N, C-alpha and C positions, 0 to 999 in steps of 0.2 A: 839552185834552191834545194833545200832538203826538208824532209818530213821526219819528225821525231815524236815518239811516245814516251812520256815520263810519268813516273809515279812519285808523288811528293808526300812527305810526312809533315803535317802541320804542327808547329810547336804547341805543347800542351798549355802553355800560359796564355795563348790567344783565346778569345771567346769561342771562336768556331772550333778550335782544337779541343777545348774543354767540353763544349756541348755535343760535338759529334762523337766523342768518346763516351760521354755520359749516356748517350742514346745510340749505341753502336749499330742498331738495325735501321736507324733513320737514314734517309738519303737526301742530301741537299743538292738539288740540280740547279746550278747557276745558269740562268738563261741569258743574262747580260749583266755587265758590271763595268764601272768606271770610277776613277778617282779624280778629285780636283781640290786643290788647296788643303790637302791633308784629310779630306773626307772621302770615304768610299761609299758608293751606292750600288746595291746589287738587287736584281730582280730574280727571285728564287722560288722554285717549286719544291716544297718540302713533303716528302713521302714518309709517313710514320703512323704508328697505331694511334697516337694521341698528339696530333700536331698542335692543338690548342695549348697543351701544357708546355710543349717545347718553345712555342712562340712567347709564352709568358716568361719562361726562364731566360730567354734571350734578352728580353727587355730589362732584366735585372743587372746586366753587365755594364760597368762604367763606360766602356768604350763604345757601347751601342747607344745611339742618340734617338733612333725611331724605328719602330717595326709597324708597318702598315699592312694589314691583311686585306687582300682583295677578294679572296675566295677561300672557303674552308668547308671541309666535310670530315667524315670519320677517319680517313687515312691520307688526306692530302690537303695542303694549304698553299696558296699562292701569295707570296709576301714580297714587300720591298723593305730592305734593311739598309739603314744609314748608320755608319760606324766610322770611327777614326780609321784612316786609310789602312786596309788590311795588308798584312805582310806580303801576300801573294800579288796583289795589285801593285805594290811598290816595286817588287822584283820586275814585273812586266814593264812598268813605266820607265824604269832605269835602263832597260835594255832595248826597248822598242820592239819586243817580240810579240806578235799577235797570237792569241791562243784561240782555238776553235771553241765555239759555244754550241750547245751547253757543255759544261764540264761538271763533274760530280764530286762531292765531298762526302765521305762516309767513314766513320770510325777513325778519324784523324788522318785519312789518306785522300789524296786528290789525283785524278787521272787527267793529264794534259795531252792534247794533240796540237803540235805547232808546225807551221810551215814557214820557213824563213831562210836567210842566207847562212852559210857556214860560219861567217864571222859573228853574226848576231847569236847564233846558237852557242858558240863558244863563249860569248859575253854572258849569255844566260846561265851557263854552267858556272862561270866565275862568280856571278852575282849570287847565285844560290849558295855557293860555297861560303861567301861572306855573310850570308844571312843565317838565320837559325832554322831554315827549312831543309830537311833532309830530302834526298832525291835519288832515284835510280832511273837510268836511261834504259827503257825496254827495247827500243830499236831505233835505228836511224837508216833512212834510205833516201836516195836521190829522187827528186820529182822531175822526171824527164819530160820535156816538151818536144814531141816529135816535130811540131811546127817549126821549131828553131833548128832542128837537126836535118830535116829533109827539104829538098826543093819541092816546089808545088807539083811538078810532074811526078817525082818520086812518091810524094804523099798520095797523089791520085791513084797511081798504079798499086801501091801497097794497100790502100783502102779497098780497091776493087778486088785484090787477091784475097783479102780477109773476108769480104762479103761473099765471094764466090766459094769459099771453103778451101782455098788452095793450101792453107796452113792447118786445116783440120787433120785429125788422125782417125781414120784414114782420110786421104784427100778426097774432096768432093769435085775437084776439077783439075785438069792437067794444065801445064803452062801453055800448051798449044791452044787449049780451049779459052784460057784467060786472054791470050793474045788476040784471038778471034773476036772475043767480046769487046776488047778495047780497040779493035780495028787497027792493029799494028802487026808488024812482022814478029815472029816468035823470037828471033835473035835480039830485036830491039827490046821486047818485053823482058827477056832474060837479063839483058845488060842493065836495064833500069832497076829491076828487082834486086840484082846482085849488089849494085851500088847502094840501094836503100838499105838492104840487110846489113851491109858492111858498116854503114853509118850508125845504124841502131845498135848493133853489137858493140862497136867501139864506144858509143856513148855510155852504155851500161857498164862496160869494162872499165872505162876511165872514171865512172861514177863510184866504183867500189873503192872506198878510201878507208881502210882499216886504221891508218894512222890518225885520221881525223876522229874516228870513233874513240880511239884510245885517249885522244886529247880531251874530248868532252867528258869521258868517264873519270879522268884524272885531273881535270882543270881545277 
């Protein structure tokens, strides 16, 4: 699994691209969204100086079928928007990549955080290239699951070492003190920690894949 942050540029000819650029200080925080049979539905918190005016403008776009306002005050509105399937949702639907909610749209740009497999992230990059959405990959990193890397015993000892401050700087406990707390021989504690540390280090080292990053950036 990998985690990635992307900054997308929404095409100007889409309604959200036009509206967000027309009101560059407004922030559209998408709390949830889905598409079905060519129709997209999004639950959005709109932060702006005049949210009423922006909502009225949105209803004037041909692609927008309904704007339902649930709450509104001077600088915030909570709305549900139904429109022909937005380009961003189409990209996600075609690749099966889940995006973390909420995500924000402002002045024609979108920030996405995704957690997915390497292959699906590569598919997302390829689909974005085929679309009219511009994008930049801010960072990619492996999401390491220590549960899958360490044995139960290694996990137990490593957690105890962390809790006791063994890895603090300066150290809060010695390996001998840690072994005594765990009621095991110092040599046993040392061996278990060494093997756990070896696995963790190798996991992070193997997870550093610059070639994959280049693939996504150039896909």
